[in-house]
N, C-alpha and C positions, 0 to 999 in steps of 0.2 A: 180609798183603797189600804192597804195591808201593811200593819207597820213592816220593817226590816225582820228578814230572819234571825232569829237569834244566833250568835254567832257566826256571822256573814262576814265577809271582808268587802268595804263599800268600795268604788270609783275611784277613778285616781283622786278628784277632786269632791269622793262624801256624797250624802245626804243631805240631811240637815244640820249634822253633826260630822265632826272632823272621824270620828267612830264612835257607835252608837253604842251603848250598855247594853247588858242583856237582860231586857226587861220588856215583858209587852204592854208597862205603862209607857203612854207618849208624854214629855216634859212639857209644862206650862207653853204657850205662842211666846212669851218674852223672853222664857231664857232659852226655849229652843233658838227665836232669833238672833240674842244676844252670841248664842255658842256658833251661830251659821258664820258671825263675821270679827268672832276674836280671831285675836292674834293667835297665830299656828303653836307656836311655843306655847301659850297659855294653855289651846286646846288642849297639847301633848301632855301639858302637866296636872292636868284634871282627868285623863283619859285611865281607866281602869289599868291593875298589873298588868292583866292579861291582854288587856287590849295594844301593849305598849310592848310585850313581848310578841306578839302576830305583828306589829311595824315592822320590829327589825328582825324577824327570824324571815330567810330567802324562800324563797320557792325551792320546789326541786329543781327542776329546770333553769331560773332564769333570776334577775334582780328582784330587789325584795317586792311584797306584794305590791300592784299597785303602783311602783315607782317612789315607793314611802319618802317624805318627808328626810327623814332621818338620814335616811343613804344622799339623799341628795345633796346634803349640806357638807357632806364629807369631800363630797369629790372637789369642791376649789381650793383644798388645805394642797390635795395629792398636787392639782394641778401648780399651786405656788411649788410647792418643793421640784418639781419636773422642769416648771421655768428656770429657779434657781440653780438645780444641775447643770442645764442647758446649757445657763451664762457661765457657769464655772468652766464645764467644759470648753466654750468657745474663747473665754481667756486664759487657760491653759495651752489651748492649741497656740495664740495666736504669741504669747512668749517661748512656744518651742520654736515658730517659727521664726520668728525674729531672731534668735538663739546660732538658729541653723542659718539665717542668713548673714547676721554674722561671722561665724565659722567660715559658710563656705566665699563670703567676701574676702576674710585676710587667706583661707587656701587660694583664691583666683588671682588675687593681688600677689600673693610671697612665689605663685606659678610662672607668673612673669616678670619677676626680676631677676638679674644676670648677676647673681652671687660671681662674680669671677678672680679677686683678690681675697687672699691668707693673711689678713695683716699677723694671725698670730705665727705664720710659719716665718718672718722676719727677724733679722737677728740683729743684736746688738740696740735692742730697743731703751728709750728710758721709763724711770719708773713712772706705773699711774698718780697722777695726779688727783685732784680734785674737782668736782664738774666731770662735765663730758665734752668733749672733744670734735668737732666734724671737719673731713677736711672736703670739700666742694670744689671740685676740678671744671669747668667749660672746656673741653679738648674742640679740636679742628678735625677730629672725626668724620668724613663725610657718609659713613655708613650709614647704609639707610636711603641714602641721593642717588637719583639719576643722572646721567650726564648730561641731560637738557637743565635739573632743578640745580648742580652743583653750579651751571652758568649760568643763571636765573640768581642768583643768590650771590654772584661774585667770591665762591669759597676755593676758586680754581683747580687745579687738576689734583692726582690722589686721591682717586677715591678707595674707599675701604677704612680700617683702623691700621693702618700697615704706616708706620712712622709717623705717627699722628704726634701732634703738638699739645702745648696747652696754650690758651686764649684768654685762662681767668685761673685764678686760683685763692681763693680764701679760706680762714679759718673761724669755723662759728665755734664758738666755749658758752655754752652752759652751763649756770651752776645759782648758787645762794645768791647771787650779787647780781644779777639781771643777763642776759644776752649780750653778747659783742663780737661784732662780726669783724674781720681785718682780713684786708686784701696784703698779698704776696706778689709785687712788681714780679712777670714775670720774667724779667731780664734783672732781676736782683742776684748779685755776685754771694756765690756761698760756695762751700765747699763738698761737692759729690761725694761717700762714703765709697772706698772699695766693693765693686760688682760684675759681676760674670754677666755676659752679654749673652741674652736668653735666646737669642738666634746662633750665635757663632764658637757660644764657649768658651770664649777670650778669656781673663782675667782681665781687671781693669785696678790698677789703686788709686785711692783716694784724689781727686784732683779740684782745683778752681772751676768756676763754668757757672753758666747762666741756670737758674731755678728750671727754666723751661727746658734746658736738655736732658734733664733727670728722667722727666717724662720719655723725649723724645729715644732715649738711648735704650731706658730700664723700667720702662712703663711704669703704671702706676706700682707698683713695688717700689721703685726705684725711687721715683716722686718721693715717697709719704717716707720712707728710708732719710732722704736729706734732711726734709721741713722737721723729721725728728731732732735731728741731729743738729740743725741749724736753730730750733726753737726751744728745743728742752722740752716741747707738749708731745706726748702720746696720744698719737690718732686713734680713739676708740672708734667712728666710721668711717667711711669714704664714698661716696657719691660723685658720677664723673655725667657727664650729658653730653654729647655730639649736636653737631650742628641740627641735624635732623630734628631732633626731639626738640632742641629748644626752638625751634618751630614750630611744631603741634602743640604744642603746650601751650605757646601767644595765643596762638589759633583757635585751639579748644576754651581760652577762657574769654573769646572772644575782641582779642584785643589790649593794649594795655596803653593807660594815657601817659605820657609823657611830655614836661614842658622845655624850652631851650630857650636860651638869652642872644642866638644869632643864629644867623643861616649858616646852617654849616650843609658843606659839599664834599664829598670823597669819594674821589672815584674808585680808589682798589676794593672798599666793601661797598660802593653803589649808594651810599646815602644821601640825598637830599632831603634837608631836611628849612623847612622856613621859619626864622623867630617866631614864638609862641607855642602855644600846647597843639596837640596831633596824638590821636589816637594810633597810635603803630599795631598795625597786622604783624603777622614772624616776619618776614623778609625785612620790612624795616626796620622788625627790632634786632635780628642779628646784626641788622648794618650796624645799629647805632651803638652796640654794644662793643663791636670788632673797632669800630673806628676810632685811630690815636693820632692818625698826622693830621688831623684841623686843632688837636689841643694843647694847648700852649705847655703844660705839663707831661704830653709825652704820654709815657706808660701810668706814671702814677693818675692823669688826666680820666684814662681810659680806665683807670680800675673805677677812679669815682665813679666813673657814667656805668660802670658793673654795679657795684652796690647800688647804688639810687635806682637803675632798673628792676633786680631781682627785690630789693624791698617794694615796688611798684607793682612785681608782677605777683608777687607773697598776697600783697592787700587785693588785689583784683581777685585774685582765687577765692581766697576769704570772704569776700562779698556777695552778700546775700542773692545777688542779680546771679552768680555760678553758683550758689551752694541748691538755691533752692532749682536748679534750671536740671534736670536729670539728662538730660543732652548734652548741656557745658559740663555736667561732672564725669560722665562717662568719657568724655572728647579730652578731657585735662586730663582724667587719669590715666586713660588708657594711651597717650600719647608719651604720658612719663614713664609709666612702668613700661612700654615698649624700648622706651631710650635709655635710659637709666641702665650704670654700670655699677653697682656697688661689690662694699666687699662680702664676705659671708655669713659675716652675724648683724648683717644690713637687714631687716623684713622691715614690712608696713607698719608696724608699730613705733621700731626706728625714726623710719621716714616722716607718718605724723608727726614726731615728737619734733623733727626737722624742720619740719612745715611748721608747726606751731612756734616753735623761735625764730624764723624768719617771717612772720606775720607780729609778733613782739616788737621785732626791730622795728619793722616797718608804721608800726604806729605810738615808735617814738618810745617805747619798752625796751630799750639797750642802745648800744654803742657801733658805730657805723666809721670805722678810722683806716687809715695805711700803715702797714710798719713805719716809722719812723726811720727818715734816711738823712745820710749828712751828704748826697753828693749823688746827679741825675745825671746822666750821658755821660759819664768816667771812661776812656778811654784803655781797655783790654787786649791782651792776644786772643780775645773773644769777641773782641767789638766794644760798644757801648754797653754799658752796666751801668744798672741803680744799686748802689752800696747803700746800706743797714746805718742808719749810726748807731753802734755796740753799746755806748753806755744806755740809751732809751728804749733801744729794742729790748734789750736784757732786761730793764725793771717793768715792759709789758708783757712781756713773754713768764716773770716769776711771777708778775699778779696774778696772769689767767692761770697760771700750775698751782699757787694755793688755794686758787677761786679768792683773790681778794678784789675788792673794788678797783675798780682800773683806770690814774690817772692820768693816761695819756689822751690827747685830743683828736679829733678828729680829723 
């Protein structure tokens, strides 16, 4: 057969060599065989300059002649750059999605909160101390309950928020020396500051009364003023939850485990617990924190039960069983946000800090105590009351105000 035409371009895989030189003389057989089996890079290195220029020169209407190897080896580099770009774009998209998700979650949570209390508008407030003080209030508001639900929960009549009273009041202090949760018995004998009835506009002078009366007579605003004037603490954030919200949160976390050392039966709250440990649903939990007639210490005993339950609830809400269950998280958060009444400066971030502080208390990272008292069941014109120990309570609140280690026992 005749040799290749001078200057012609071989097919995709060449003839005997990669690119034949411009000569009519055939190479010796052994050299032709070596060139046929030589690595491609070696063949290119020995090709003539003209052949190399032809190999890299694109055809007028298409890729390099014969789909040449040099162009073929460059494509993987472009693919690697393309894959890297795609990965970077995907990561950027996920980061942006996460940021938007957080912003959206905060916006959603903020829109569900009822910021009804304006602490900045309150008169005669004490100076701000160190640390942060939260006033946590459990009210007997039936808002959100039907008549049938109120009967089932043994909450009595009086649906709605009007005339609501407090079943529990606690001051949660967070600071450099840990967290302290202090219960203020609702029958505490305190002085209510002068106030104006929000419904009638009638002015009332300062007078002695039960702490619980401040809430029923003047709402959250008068309660905050009374707590501040009685303790000397400036309340930074206010959080209130009614019966319906409490039940919803407990059911949202799947119940809370509590242990009792005796059989407790309380007809007024509807509680019937045998001795031992139980997982309380929302209805049972509400009865547990409300009952006091079976407690030897009365209101003080109920305050201890409320603290114990609140710590257990915070621990359950922060457990993997709840946090790793989307349905439990949504149910708990949704029930809590819908039921909470907060001050105007309290948003999702402040609530998260409040929850974190309660979780620390439940795990042993803080103190739980009642305000020191000197008398229980003391008779007054307003009925039986709880009298604070002047010296011990003054020292406790001074330590909290200055954010010093608390020396009082629980």
